[in-house]
C-alpha positions as CSV (number, residue, x, y, z in Angstrom):
1,X,-0.1,0.2,0.1
2,X,1.2,3.5,-0.6
3,X,1.9,5.7,2.2
4,X,-0.9,8.3,0.7
5,X,-3.6,5.5,1.5
6,X,-2.2,4.5,4.8
7,X,-2.6,8.1,6.0
8,X,-6.1,8.1,4.8
9,X,-6.9,5.1,6.8
10,X,-5.5,6.5,10.0
11,X,-7.2,10.0,9.3
12,X,-10.7,7.9,8.7
13,X,-9.7,5.6,11.8
14,X,-9.2,9.1,13.8
15,X,-12.5,10.6,12.6
16,X,-14.2,7.4,13.5
17,X,-13.0,7.2,16.9
18,X,-13.7,11.0,17.7
19,X,-17.4,10.7,16.8
20,X,-17.9,7.6,18.5
21,X,-16.2,9.2,21.6
22,X,-18.5,12.2,21.3
23,X,-21.7,10.2,21.0
24,X,-21.0,7.9,24.3
25,X,-21.9,8.6,27.9
26,X,-25.1,9.7,29.3
27,X,-27.5,12.1,27.7
28,X,-30.3,13.7,29.5
29,X,-33.5,14.5,27.7
30,X,-36.2,17.0,29.4
31,X,-39.8,17.0,28.1
32,X,-40.4,20.6,29.0
33,X,-37.6,22.5,30.7
34,X,-39.5,25.4,31.8
35,X,-42.3,25.8,33.8
36,X,-44.3,29.0,35.1
37,X,-46.5,28.7,38.3
38,X,-47.8,32.3,37.6
39,X,-48.5,34.6,40.3
40,X,-48.7,33.1,43.7
41,X,-49.6,35.2,47.0
42,X,-46.9,35.1,50.0
43,X,-48.5,32.9,52.6
44,X,-50.8,31.1,50.5
45,X,-52.1,27.8,51.8
46,X,-51.9,26.2,48.3
47,X,-49.0,24.2,47.3
48,X,-47.5,24.3,43.9
49,X,-45.8,21.3,42.4
50,X,-44.9,20.1,38.7
51,X,-43.5,17.1,37.4
52,X,-40.6,17.2,35.0
53,X,-40.1,14.1,33.0
54,X,-36.4,13.4,32.4
55,X,-35.0,10.4,30.1
56,X,-31.5,9.2,29.6
57,X,-31.1,8.8,26.2
58,X,-27.2,7.8,26.2
59,X,-25.7,4.7,26.6
60,X,-24.2,4.9,30.1
61,X,-25.8,5.5,33.5
62,X,-27.1,9.0,34.0
63,X,-26.3,10.1,37.8
64,X,-27.9,13.5,38.7
65,X,-25.9,14.7,41.8
66,X,-27.4,18.4,42.2
67,X,-30.6,20.2,41.4
68,X,-30.8,23.8,41.6
69,X,-34.2,26.0,41.7
70,X,-34.1,28.5,39.1
């Protein structure tokens, strides 16, 4: 094989490995990232809640270590 073909094969291999490693790992998918509670009076006795649906679309375990309200 010529040197040029070897270099092309090496380049294709590097690109394939880079693309594979970028796609690997956990990936979180959220159905709706925002939720508006509207206006809530201070001291109101009503409880406000909302359920966010999360899905791991990656190929490894997804660990949620911290959640911060916004």
